[in-house]
C-alpha positions as CSV (number, residue, x, y, z in Angstrom):
1,M,118.0,192.6,146.9
2,K,119.1,196.1,147.6
3,Q,118.7,198.6,144.8
4,P,121.8,199.5,142.8
5,N,123.6,202.8,143.5
6,K,126.4,204.5,141.7
7,Q,129.0,202.3,143.3
8,N,127.7,198.8,143.5
9,Y,124.9,196.5,144.6
10,Y,125.0,193.2,146.3
11,I,122.8,190.1,146.5
12,S,122.6,188.0,149.7
13,R,121.8,184.4,149.1
14,G,120.2,182.6,152.1
15,G,122.6,184.2,154.5
16,E,125.4,182.0,153.2
17,C,127.2,184.3,150.7
18,T,127.1,187.9,149.7
19,E,127.6,188.8,146.1
20,Y,128.8,192.2,144.9
21,V,128.6,193.4,141.3
22,V,131.1,196.1,140.4
23,S,129.3,199.0,138.8
24,E,130.9,202.1,137.4
25,Q,134.1,203.0,139.2
26,T,136.5,200.3,140.2
27,P,139.4,200.4,142.6
28,D,142.9,199.1,141.8
29,T,142.5,195.8,143.6
30,L,140.0,193.3,145.1
31,L,141.1,194.1,148.6
32,Q,140.5,197.8,148.2
33,Y,137.1,197.2,146.8
34,L,136.1,194.9,149.7
35,L,137.5,197.3,152.3
36,S,135.2,199.9,150.9
37,H,132.0,197.8,150.5
38,A,132.2,194.7,152.6
39,K,132.6,196.5,156.0
40,E,135.1,193.9,157.2
41,S,138.6,194.4,158.5
42,R,141.6,194.0,156.4
43,N,142.7,190.9,158.3
44,K,139.2,189.3,158.0
45,I,139.2,189.9,154.3
46,K,142.7,188.4,153.8
47,A,141.8,185.4,155.9
48,T,138.7,184.8,153.8
49,L,140.9,185.1,150.7
50,Q,143.4,182.6,152.1
51,G,140.5,180.3,153.0
52,R,139.3,180.2,149.4
53,G,136.1,181.9,150.4
54,I,136.0,184.6,147.7
55,K,135.2,184.1,144.0
56,V,135.4,186.6,141.2
57,N,133.1,185.7,138.2
58,G,132.7,182.2,139.6
59,K,136.4,181.5,140.1
60,V,138.1,181.2,143.4
61,V,140.6,184.1,143.9
62,T,143.2,184.1,146.7
63,Q,145.3,187.2,145.6
64,F,144.4,190.4,147.5
65,D,145.8,192.5,144.7
66,A,143.7,190.9,141.9
67,P,142.5,193.6,139.5
68,L,138.8,194.3,139.0
69,R,136.7,195.4,136.0
70,K,133.3,196.9,135.6
71,G,130.7,194.1,135.7
72,D,132.8,191.7,137.8
73,R,130.8,189.6,140.3
74,I,132.4,189.1,143.7
75,Q,131.1,186.4,146.0
76,V,132.2,186.4,149.6
77,A,131.6,183.6,152.1
78,R,129.9,185.0,155.2
79,R,131.2,182.2,157.3
80,K,134.0,179.7,156.7
81,N,133.4,177.2,153.9
82,N,129.8,178.3,153.5
83,C,130.3,178.9,149.8
84,A,132.4,175.9,149.3
85,F,131.1,173.1,147.2
86,K,132.8,169.7,147.5
87,S,132.2,166.7,145.4
88,R,134.6,164.1,144.0
89,Y,132.5,164.0,140.9
90,V,131.5,167.6,140.2
91,K,133.3,170.9,140.3
92,I,131.4,174.2,140.0
93,V,133.3,176.4,137.5
94,Y,130.8,179.3,137.3
95,E,127.4,180.2,138.9
96,D,124.9,183.0,138.7
97,R,121.2,183.3,139.3
98,W,120.3,181.7,135.9
99,I,122.9,179.1,135.1
100,V,125.7,176.9,136.6
101,V,128.7,175.6,134.6
102,V,130.3,172.5,136.0
103,E,133.2,170.2,135.2
104,K,132.0,166.6,135.4
105,N,134.3,163.8,136.3
106,I,134.1,160.3,134.8
107,G,131.8,157.8,136.5
108,I,128.8,160.0,136.9
109,L,125.7,160.5,134.7
110,S,124.5,163.9,133.6
111,M,121.0,163.1,134.9
112,A,119.1,160.2,136.6
113,A,118.7,157.1,134.5
114,G,117.3,154.7,137.0
115,H,116.5,154.4,140.7
116,S,119.1,156.2,142.9
117,S,121.7,156.5,140.1
118,L,124.6,158.8,140.8
119,N,124.1,161.9,138.6
120,V,125.2,165.6,138.3
121,K,121.6,166.9,138.5
122,S,121.0,165.3,141.9
123,V,124.4,166.6,143.2
124,L,123.5,170.1,142.2
125,D,119.9,169.9,143.5
126,D,121.4,168.9,146.9
127,Y,123.8,171.8,146.8
128,F,121.0,174.3,146.0
129,L,119.0,172.9,148.9
130,K,121.9,173.2,151.3
131,T,122.6,176.8,150.2
132,R,118.9,177.7,150.4
133,Q,118.6,178.6,146.8
134,R,115.1,178.2,145.6
135,C,115.9,176.5,142.3
136,R,116.5,173.1,140.7
137,A,119.1,172.0,138.1
138,H,117.6,171.7,134.6
139,V,119.5,169.5,132.1
140,V,120.4,171.4,128.9
141,H,122.8,168.9,127.3
142,R,124.5,165.7,128.3
143,L,127.9,164.0,128.5
144,D,128.2,160.2,128.7
145,R,129.0,158.7,132.1
146,D,132.6,158.0,131.2
147,T,133.2,161.3,129.4
148,S,134.6,164.2,131.6
149,G,134.4,167.9,131.1
150,L,132.3,171.1,131.0
151,M,128.5,171.2,131.1
152,I,125.8,173.9,131.6
153,Y,122.8,173.5,133.8
154,A,119.9,176.0,133.9
155,K,118.5,177.0,137.3
156,D,115.0,177.7,136.2
157,I,112.7,176.3,133.4
158,D,112.6,179.6,131.5
159,T,116.4,179.7,131.1
160,E,116.4,176.0,130.2
161,Q,113.9,176.6,127.4
162,I,116.0,179.5,126.0
163,L,119.0,177.2,125.9
164,E,117.2,174.2,124.6
165,H,115.4,176.0,121.7
166,N,118.4,178.0,120.6
167,W,121.3,175.7,121.5
168,H,123.2,176.1,118.2
169,G,122.7,179.8,118.1
170,T,123.9,180.1,121.7
171,V,126.9,177.8,121.8
172,Y,129.6,179.1,119.4
173,D,132.6,177.0,120.4
174,R,132.5,173.5,121.9
175,R,135.7,171.4,121.8
176,Y,136.8,168.1,123.2
177,V,140.2,166.5,123.5
178,A,140.8,162.8,123.2
179,V,143.5,160.2,123.2
180,V,142.9,158.0,120.1
181,S,144.5,154.7,119.1
182,G,147.3,154.8,116.6
183,E,149.3,157.5,114.9
184,M,147.1,159.8,112.9
185,E,148.6,161.0,109.6
186,D,146.7,164.2,108.9
187,D,147.2,167.2,111.1
188,N,143.7,168.6,110.4
189,G,140.5,167.6,108.8
190,T,136.8,167.2,108.8
191,V,134.5,164.2,109.1
192,R,131.0,164.7,107.6
193,N,128.4,162.0,107.4
194,W,125.0,160.9,108.7
195,L,124.5,159.1,112.0
196,K,121.6,156.8,113.0
197,D,120.9,154.3,115.7
198,N,120.1,150.7,114.9
199,K,117.7,148.6,116.9
200,A,120.4,147.7,119.4
201,Y,121.0,151.5,120.0
202,V,124.4,151.4,118.4
203,T,125.1,154.5,116.4
204,Y,126.4,153.9,112.9
205,S,127.4,156.2,110.1
206,S,126.6,156.6,106.4
207,P,128.3,158.8,103.8
208,T,124.9,159.4,102.3
209,D,121.6,160.4,103.9
210,N,120.3,157.3,105.6
211,G,117.4,159.0,107.4
212,G,119.6,159.9,110.3
213,K,121.1,163.2,111.3
214,L,124.0,165.0,109.6
215,A,127.1,165.1,111.8
216,V,130.1,167.3,111.2
217,T,133.3,167.1,113.3
218,H,136.5,169.1,112.7
219,F,139.8,167.6,114.2
220,H,143.3,168.9,114.9
221,V,146.2,166.6,116.0
222,M,147.9,168.2,119.0
223,A,150.5,165.5,119.6
224,R,151.3,162.0,118.5
225,T,153.5,158.9,119.1
226,T,153.6,155.7,117.1
227,E,151.0,154.3,119.4
228,H,148.6,157.1,120.2
229,S,147.5,160.6,119.1
230,L,146.2,163.5,121.2
231,V,143.4,165.1,119.1
232,E,141.2,168.2,119.5
233,Y,137.7,167.8,118.2
234,K,135.5,170.8,117.4
235,L,131.8,170.0,117.0
236,E,129.8,171.7,114.2
237,T,126.9,169.5,115.2
238,G,126.2,167.7,118.4
239,R,124.9,164.2,117.8
240,K,124.8,161.2,120.0
241,N,128.2,159.5,120.2
242,Q,129.4,161.8,117.4
243,I,133.1,162.0,118.3
244,R,133.4,158.3,119.2
245,V,131.8,157.2,115.9
246,H,133.8,159.6,113.8
247,S,137.1,158.6,115.5
248,A,136.3,155.0,114.7
249,D,135.4,155.9,111.2
250,M,138.9,157.3,110.7
251,G,140.4,154.1,112.0
252,H,141.6,155.7,115.2
253,P,138.9,155.0,117.9
254,V,139.0,156.8,121.2
255,C,141.0,154.8,123.7
256,G,139.0,153.1,126.3
257,D,135.8,153.1,124.2
258,T,134.2,149.8,124.9
259,K,131.4,150.4,122.3
260,Y,133.3,151.6,119.2
261,G,136.9,151.0,120.2
262,N,139.5,148.3,119.4
263,G,140.4,147.3,123.0
264,D,143.2,149.9,123.3
265,N,142.9,151.3,126.8
266,P,146.2,152.7,128.2
267,L,144.6,154.9,130.9
268,H,141.8,152.6,132.0
269,R,139.1,155.1,131.2
270,L,137.3,156.5,128.1
271,C,139.9,159.1,127.0
272,L,137.4,161.9,126.0
273,H,137.2,165.2,127.8
274,A,135.0,168.3,127.0
275,Y,137.6,171.0,127.6
276,V,136.3,174.2,125.9
277,L,132.7,175.6,126.1
278,C,131.8,179.1,124.8
279,F,128.3,180.4,124.6
280,L,126.2,183.5,124.8
281,H,124.6,183.9,128.2
282,P,120.9,183.0,127.7
283,V,119.7,186.1,129.7
284,T,122.4,188.7,129.7
285,K,123.7,187.8,126.2
286,E,127.3,188.2,127.5
287,R,130.0,186.0,125.9
288,M,130.8,183.2,128.4
289,E,134.1,181.3,127.7
290,F,135.3,178.4,129.8
291,A,138.3,176.1,129.4
292,T,139.7,173.3,131.6
293,P,143.2,171.9,131.4
294,I,143.8,168.8,129.3
295,P,143.8,165.9,131.8
296,T,147.3,165.3,133.1
297,S,146.9,161.6,132.3
298,F,146.3,162.4,128.7
299,R,149.4,164.4,128.4
300,S,151.5,161.8,130.2
301,L,151.3,159.5,127.2
302,F,153.1,162.1,125.1
């Protein structure tokens, strides 16, 4: 790593990508900054932009006149598609030297649960190997195989430990969106009870302390028809199957839920998506806020 100077510093990762961190003074646009620091021609930079080879703060940018701010991280592919990550199951939303935030598709586990099972950790480990990053993906939290949405993975054990031991102090907003069965009457509300697994590993709830864990879920109805409701869930606690059990408790189970549902499955999938994830960076303590669009298939029902 080159030492920072008054303008910027950059990090080269395995010869694949070059990362610049905007320091004190910023130009008006991304193109102007790269012309000053990347030592590439205008045409080469524009071609890299058009080829989706430049990211700002982990997000692909194709506009040459995109504005910059102090602290912005710019990642530039040194060769075509070298920084590209392609998987039908996983999309990288943000990455730095300590963490990677991904959007998981349905049909893939968060981590291995059997011999050669398809899982996000293995996909990320393969990506790290191909891009010559000396790290592994460390699981911090999980989503069910058939739940889609945002997840964090740590890239070293120290960062994983920071997140694991202070998860509730680190994550300050975690929201899901779901299609549930039936027309919900209340626009907003809170479900509060205790959740515990039985011997068959089915989670059940109790209004009083049954030796399980307290679970609190806040909900807000975003849209409804006579047959279904589109509901946002904000977790105050993060228990196993919490949203699915609480939805069923309200008499409006998540559509496509084969474990706690009622057979209503209009989209042929579990209709649950983790779409907002906000946390304090475990190392830099910056506020990190991510949101993905509500799945188009969910919206199509309304």
